[in-house]
VEXVO-737175 format. One record per residue (C-alpha): y, x, z; residue number from 1. Coordinates in Angstrom, 1 decimal. Each point is the difference from the previous one (the first is absolute). Layout:
BEGIN
{py:Y; px:X; pz:Z; n:NUM}
...
END
This chain:
BEGIN
{py:0.4; px:0.3; pz:0.2; n:1}
{py:3.2; px:0.7; pz:-0.6; n:2}
{py:3.1; px:0.6; pz:1.9; n:3}
{py:1.0; px:-3.0; pz:-1.9; n:4}
{py:-3.1; px:-2.2; pz:0.9; n:5}
{py:-1.5; px:-0.2; pz:-3.7; n:6}
{py:-3.6; px:1.0; pz:-0.7; n:7}
{py:0.4; px:2.4; pz:-2.7; n:8}
{py:-3.1; px:1.5; pz:-2.0; n:9}
{py:-0.2; px:3.6; pz:-2.4; n:10}
{py:-1.6; px:0.6; pz:-2.3; n:11}
{py:-1.1; px:4.0; pz:-0.8; n:12}
{py:-1.4; px:0.5; pz:-3.2; n:13}
{py:-2.9; px:3.3; pz:-0.3; n:14}
{py:-1.0; px:1.1; pz:-3.7; n:15}
{py:-0.6; px:2.3; pz:-2.5; n:16}
{py:3.1; px:0.5; pz:-2.2; n:17}
{py:-1.1; px:0.6; pz:-4.2; n:18}
{py:0.7; px:3.1; pz:0.9; n:19}
{py:-3.0; px:0.7; pz:2.6; n:20}
{py:2.3; px:0.1; pz:2.3; n:21}
{py:-0.9; px:-2.0; pz:3.9; n:22}
{py:3.7; px:-2.3; pz:-0.2; n:23}
{py:0.9; px:-2.3; pz:2.9; n:24}
{py:2.9; px:-2.7; pz:-0.7; n:25}
{py:1.2; px:-2.6; pz:3.0; n:26}
{py:-0.2; px:-3.0; pz:-2.3; n:27}
{py:2.4; px:-2.5; pz:2.5; n:28}
{py:1.4; px:-1.1; pz:3.3; n:29}
{py:-1.1; px:-2.8; pz:0.6; n:30}
{py:0.6; px:-3.7; pz:1.6; n:31}
{py:-2.7; px:-2.3; pz:1.3; n:32}
{py:0.8; px:-3.5; pz:0.7; n:33}
{py:-1.5; px:-1.7; pz:2.2; n:34}
{py:-2.7; px:0.9; pz:2.6; n:35}
{py:-1.0; px:3.1; pz:0.0; n:36}
{py:-3.8; px:0.0; pz:-1.4; n:37}
{py:-2.3; px:1.3; pz:-2.6; n:38}
{py:1.0; px:-3.0; pz:-2.3; n:39}
{py:2.8; px:0.1; pz:0.4; n:40}
{py:0.5; px:4.2; pz:-0.2; n:41}
{py:-2.4; px:-0.9; pz:-3.5; n:42}
{py:2.7; px:-1.9; pz:-1.5; n:43}
{py:2.5; px:2.3; pz:0.0; n:44}
{py:-3.4; px:3.0; pz:-1.4; n:45}
{py:0.2; px:-1.9; pz:-3.1; n:46}
{py:2.9; px:-0.9; pz:0.0; n:47}
{py:0.9; px:3.1; pz:-0.8; n:48}
{py:-2.7; px:1.1; pz:-1.4; n:49}
{py:1.3; px:-2.2; pz:-3.4; n:50}
{py:3.5; px:1.1; pz:0.1; n:51}
{py:-1.2; px:3.0; pz:-0.4; n:52}
{py:-2.8; px:-0.1; pz:-2.6; n:53}
{py:-2.4; px:1.6; pz:1.9; n:54}
{py:-2.5; px:-3.3; pz:1.4; n:55}
{py:-2.8; px:1.2; pz:-1.6; n:56}
{py:0.2; px:3.5; pz:0.6; n:57}
{py:-0.6; px:0.2; pz:3.3; n:58}
{py:-2.2; px:1.6; pz:2.2; n:59}
{py:-0.8; px:0.6; pz:3.3; n:60}
{py:2.1; px:-0.7; pz:2.9; n:61}
{py:0.9; px:1.8; pz:2.8; n:62}
{py:1.6; px:-1.4; pz:3.1; n:63}
{py:-0.4; px:0.2; pz:3.6; n:64}
{py:-2.6; px:-1.4; pz:2.2; n:65}
{py:1.1; px:-4.2; pz:0.8; n:66}
{py:-2.1; px:-2.1; pz:-1.0; n:67}
{py:2.9; px:-1.9; pz:-1.6; n:68}
{py:0.5; px:2.6; pz:-2.7; n:69}
{py:-4.8; px:-1.0; pz:-0.5; n:70}
{py:1.3; px:-3.1; pz:-0.8; n:71}
{py:3.3; px:1.2; pz:-2.8; n:72}
{py:-2.3; px:2.1; pz:-1.4; n:73}
{py:-2.5; px:-2.0; pz:0.1; n:74}
{py:2.2; px:-2.9; pz:-2.3; n:75}
{py:1.9; px:2.4; pz:-2.8; n:76}
{py:-3.6; px:0.6; pz:-0.5; n:77}
{py:-1.1; px:-3.2; pz:-0.9; n:78}
{py:3.1; px:-0.8; pz:-1.2; n:79}
{py:-0.6; px:3.3; pz:-3.0; n:80}
{py:-3.1; px:0.3; pz:0.3; n:81}
{py:-2.0; px:-3.2; pz:-0.1; n:82}
{py:-3.0; px:1.2; pz:-1.1; n:83}
{py:-0.1; px:2.7; pz:1.9; n:84}
{py:-2.2; px:-0.7; pz:3.5; n:85}
{py:0.1; px:0.1; pz:3.2; n:86}
{py:-1.6; px:3.5; pz:0.5; n:87}
{py:2.1; px:1.6; pz:-2.9; n:88}
{py:3.3; px:-1.3; pz:2.1; n:89}
{py:-1.1; px:1.0; pz:2.6; n:90}
{py:-0.7; px:4.0; pz:-1.2; n:91}
{py:3.1; px:-0.5; pz:-1.3; n:92}
{py:2.1; px:-0.3; pz:3.2; n:93}
{py:0.6; px:3.2; pz:2.0; n:94}
{py:1.1; px:0.4; pz:3.9; n:95}
{py:2.7; px:3.2; pz:0.5; n:96}
{py:-1.3; px:2.6; pz:1.9; n:97}
{py:2.8; px:1.1; pz:1.7; n:98}
{py:0.2; px:-3.7; pz:1.4; n:99}
{py:-3.3; px:0.2; pz:0.9; n:100}
{py:0.4; px:3.5; pz:1.5; n:101}
{py:3.2; px:-2.2; pz:2.1; n:102}
{py:-2.2; px:-2.5; pz:1.4; n:103}
{py:-2.7; px:2.4; pz:1.2; n:104}
{py:2.4; px:2.5; pz:2.1; n:105}
END
């Protein structure tokens, strides 16, 4: 939550460019309207991916270990890849090692 009480979702992408170089780009900082649920976050992500015209070129998603992120990523993958199996969707959801280490400490 930001100081002005707006829920903001940051989206960063990592990819290999045409020259074979690793790149990362901040795609956006978008407000999440309504409750901070997986479904509401998914709506923000889907709109952003469509704005950038990358909806069909997504690989894996990394986020902290919150349950809402599991719901969000599953909803995004179901919307963008309706024929993808449950097992494949779960395999594309990666957990952030930094957050895991922090929880262990």
